[in-house]
C-alpha positions as CSV (number, residue, x, y, z in Angstrom):
1,M,0.0,0.0,0.0
2,K,2.8,2.4,0.9
3,I,4.5,1.8,-2.5
4,K,1.3,2.6,-4.3
5,F,0.8,5.7,-2.2
6,L,4.2,7.1,-2.8
7,G,3.9,6.3,-6.5
8,A,0.7,8.3,-6.5
9,V,2.4,11.2,-4.7
10,A,5.3,11.1,-7.3
11,A,2.8,11.1,-10.2
12,G,0.9,13.9,-8.6
13,A,4.1,15.9,-8.2
14,I,5.0,15.4,-11.9
15,I,1.5,16.4,-13.0
16,G,1.7,19.5,-10.8
17,F,5.0,20.5,-12.2
18,A,3.8,20.0,-15.8
19,A,0.8,22.2,-15.0
20,Q,3.1,24.9,-13.8
21,A,5.2,24.6,-17.0
22,S,2.9,26.9,-18.9
23,A,4.0,29.8,-21.0
24,T,6.2,32.2,-18.9
25,E,8.6,35.0,-19.4
26,L,12.1,33.7,-19.9
27,L,14.1,36.9,-20.0
28,G,15.3,38.9,-17.1
29,N,14.8,42.7,-17.2
30,G,13.4,43.0,-20.7
31,G,12.3,46.5,-19.8
32,F,15.8,47.6,-18.7
33,E,14.3,48.9,-15.4
34,N,15.9,47.0,-12.6
35,Q,19.6,47.8,-12.8
36,T,21.4,49.9,-10.2
37,F,23.9,52.5,-11.5
38,P,24.9,56.1,-10.6
39,G,22.0,58.5,-11.2
40,T,21.8,60.2,-14.6
41,T,19.3,62.1,-16.6
42,S,20.8,61.0,-19.9
43,Y,22.5,57.6,-20.3
44,Y,24.8,55.0,-18.8
45,N,27.3,53.2,-21.0
46,V,27.7,49.5,-20.5
47,G,30.1,47.0,-22.1
48,P,33.6,45.7,-22.4
49,S,34.6,48.4,-24.9
50,G,32.8,51.2,-23.1
51,S,33.8,54.8,-22.3
52,G,35.6,55.7,-19.1
53,A,34.5,54.3,-15.7
54,N,30.9,53.7,-16.8
55,Y,31.5,50.5,-18.8
56,P,30.9,47.8,-16.0
57,V,27.6,46.0,-16.3
58,P,25.5,47.3,-13.4
59,A,23.8,45.0,-10.9
60,G,20.4,44.0,-12.0
61,F,20.9,44.6,-15.7
62,D,20.7,40.8,-16.3
63,W,21.9,41.0,-19.9
64,A,25.4,40.2,-21.0
65,V,27.0,42.7,-23.4
66,S,28.4,40.2,-25.8
67,N,29.9,42.6,-28.3
68,G,30.9,46.2,-28.3
69,N,29.0,48.4,-25.8
70,V,25.5,49.8,-25.4
71,D,23.7,52.7,-23.5
72,I,21.0,52.4,-20.9
73,I,18.9,55.5,-21.8
74,S,16.7,57.6,-19.7
75,Y,13.4,58.8,-21.2
76,Q,13.8,62.0,-19.3
77,S,16.3,62.9,-22.0
78,Y,15.3,60.5,-24.9
79,G,11.6,60.3,-24.5
80,P,8.8,59.7,-25.1
81,A,8.8,56.1,-23.9
82,P,6.7,53.3,-25.5
83,T,3.6,52.1,-23.7
84,D,4.7,50.4,-20.4
85,G,8.3,51.5,-21.2
86,G,9.0,52.8,-17.7
87,K,11.9,55.1,-17.0
88,Y,14.6,53.4,-19.1
89,G,15.3,51.8,-22.4
90,L,18.4,50.7,-24.3
91,D,20.4,52.1,-27.3
92,L,22.2,49.2,-29.1
93,V,25.0,51.6,-30.1
94,G,27.1,52.9,-27.2
95,Y,30.4,54.8,-27.4
96,G,31.9,54.6,-31.0
97,S,30.8,51.0,-31.5
98,T,27.8,48.9,-32.4
99,G,26.7,46.6,-29.6
100,E,25.0,43.3,-28.8
101,I,23.2,42.1,-25.7
102,S,22.3,38.5,-24.9
103,E,20.6,36.2,-22.4
104,S,20.5,32.4,-22.1
105,F,17.7,30.1,-20.8
106,Y,16.7,26.5,-21.0
107,T,14.0,25.3,-23.5
108,V,12.0,22.3,-24.4
109,K,12.8,20.6,-27.7
110,G,10.1,21.1,-30.3
111,D,8.3,23.8,-28.4
112,T,7.5,27.2,-29.9
113,Y,8.8,30.4,-28.2
114,N,7.3,33.8,-28.9
115,V,9.5,37.0,-29.3
116,S,8.3,40.6,-29.0
117,L,9.9,43.9,-28.5
118,N,9.4,47.7,-29.0
119,Y,11.9,49.6,-31.2
120,K,12.6,52.9,-32.8
121,S,15.6,55.0,-33.9
122,N,17.9,57.1,-31.8
123,P,16.8,60.6,-32.9
124,G,20.3,61.4,-34.1
125,V,20.5,58.4,-36.5
126,T,18.6,57.5,-39.7
127,N,17.4,53.9,-40.2
128,P,19.7,52.0,-37.8
129,T,19.2,48.2,-38.0
130,A,19.5,45.4,-35.5
131,A,19.3,41.6,-35.9
132,I,17.3,39.2,-33.6
133,L,19.4,36.1,-33.0
134,V,18.8,32.7,-31.5
135,N,22.0,30.7,-31.0
136,G,23.8,33.0,-33.3
137,V,21.2,32.6,-36.2
138,A,19.1,35.5,-37.2
139,I,15.4,35.0,-37.0
140,G,14.6,38.5,-38.1
141,S,15.7,42.2,-38.0
142,V,14.3,45.6,-37.2
143,T,15.0,49.0,-38.7
144,G,14.3,52.0,-36.4
145,G,12.1,54.9,-37.4
146,T,10.9,58.0,-35.7
147,D,8.1,56.3,-33.8
148,W,8.0,53.3,-31.6
149,Q,7.0,50.1,-33.4
150,T,6.4,46.5,-32.2
151,Y,8.3,43.5,-33.6
152,T,6.8,39.9,-33.1
153,N,8.1,36.6,-34.2
154,S,8.6,33.0,-32.9
155,F,11.1,30.1,-33.1
156,V,11.0,26.4,-32.5
157,S,13.6,25.2,-30.1
158,T,16.0,22.4,-30.7
159,G,16.1,21.9,-26.9
160,G,18.5,22.6,-24.1
161,K,20.2,25.9,-23.4
162,V,19.4,28.7,-25.9
163,T,21.1,32.1,-26.2
164,F,18.9,35.0,-27.4
165,A,20.6,38.1,-28.6
166,L,20.0,41.5,-30.1
167,N,22.8,42.7,-32.3
168,E,23.2,46.2,-33.9
169,T,24.2,45.6,-37.6
170,Y,24.1,49.3,-38.7
171,G,24.4,52.4,-36.6
172,Y,26.7,55.4,-36.3
173,A,27.4,58.7,-34.4
174,N,27.1,56.9,-31.1
175,G,23.4,56.1,-31.9
176,G,21.4,53.1,-33.0
177,V,18.2,51.2,-32.4
178,F,16.3,52.0,-29.2
179,L,14.8,48.9,-27.5
180,D,12.3,48.3,-24.8
181,N,9.8,45.7,-23.5
182,V,11.9,42.8,-24.9
183,S,10.1,39.5,-24.2
184,V,10.6,35.8,-24.9
185,T,7.8,33.6,-23.7
186,G,7.4,29.8,-23.7
187,V,7.9,26.8,-21.5
188,A,11.0,26.8,-19.4
189,G,13.3,23.8,-19.8
190,V,12.2,20.7,-17.8
191,P,14.0,17.5,-16.9
192,E,14.2,14.8,-19.5
193,I,12.1,11.6,-19.4
194,S,15.1,9.7,-18.0
195,T,15.2,12.1,-15.1
196,W,11.5,11.6,-14.3
197,A,12.1,7.8,-14.4
198,M,14.9,8.1,-11.9
199,M,12.7,10.2,-9.6
200,L,9.9,7.6,-9.8
201,A,12.4,4.8,-9.1
202,G,13.7,6.7,-6.1
203,F,10.1,7.1,-4.7
204,A,9.5,3.4,-5.3
205,S,12.7,2.5,-3.5
206,L,11.8,4.6,-0.5
207,G,8.3,3.0,-0.4
208,L,9.8,-0.5,-0.6
209,A,12.3,0.2,2.2
210,G,9.5,1.6,4.4
211,Y,7.3,-1.4,3.6
212,R,10.1,-3.9,4.5
213,R,10.9,-2.1,7.7
214,S,7.2,-2.1,8.8
215,R,7.0,-5.9,8.0
216,N,10.2,-6.6,10.1
217,I,8.8,-4.6,13.0
218,S,5.5,-6.5,12.8
219,V,7.3,-9.9,12.7
220,Q,9.5,-9.0,15.7
221,S,6.5,-7.8,17.7
222,A,4.7,-11.0,17.0
């Protein structure tokens, strides 16, 4: 009876986990709001090839600057913001260099992941362009204009860890594509079937050990 009970508990836990594995946001700080850096009414330069003392990636930024450098911008100086854009956005061109930001997350093989973002041009640049990359392969691109626009797309994962990136392919004069509200939604990576099998085997072993122990106690008491 205990073996069956623990098996039912394990099955229930798996079903519960699967129920929680619904579409969810997989990026951290897609709105560029949560970082901590010295106060500025203009911008903060981030990246390994940045300008002066500002280049370190601030705590809470969540993105890696995987090429060049970028600017966290304040809408107090570069507004207006897009809908739900908050106080900050991002310029993919920082100091004298096009830039790239990226994040990695785990995915489920064969599942579809939805991408969306807001974009426009830095006011000082005409038609800057950025590529949207998944594991280094472009799934689309955006060209900034004078007004905020929305880009949407999707990709099917080959499974495992995926790196999502936004890479400026054309920009100049320290200005490029402005970004905000960057989102990738889908099912987060879950353990493989073999892992679930090991978990069930573990529950069964615990139940069997408990059952044998209870039988031994009963026999000794008799």
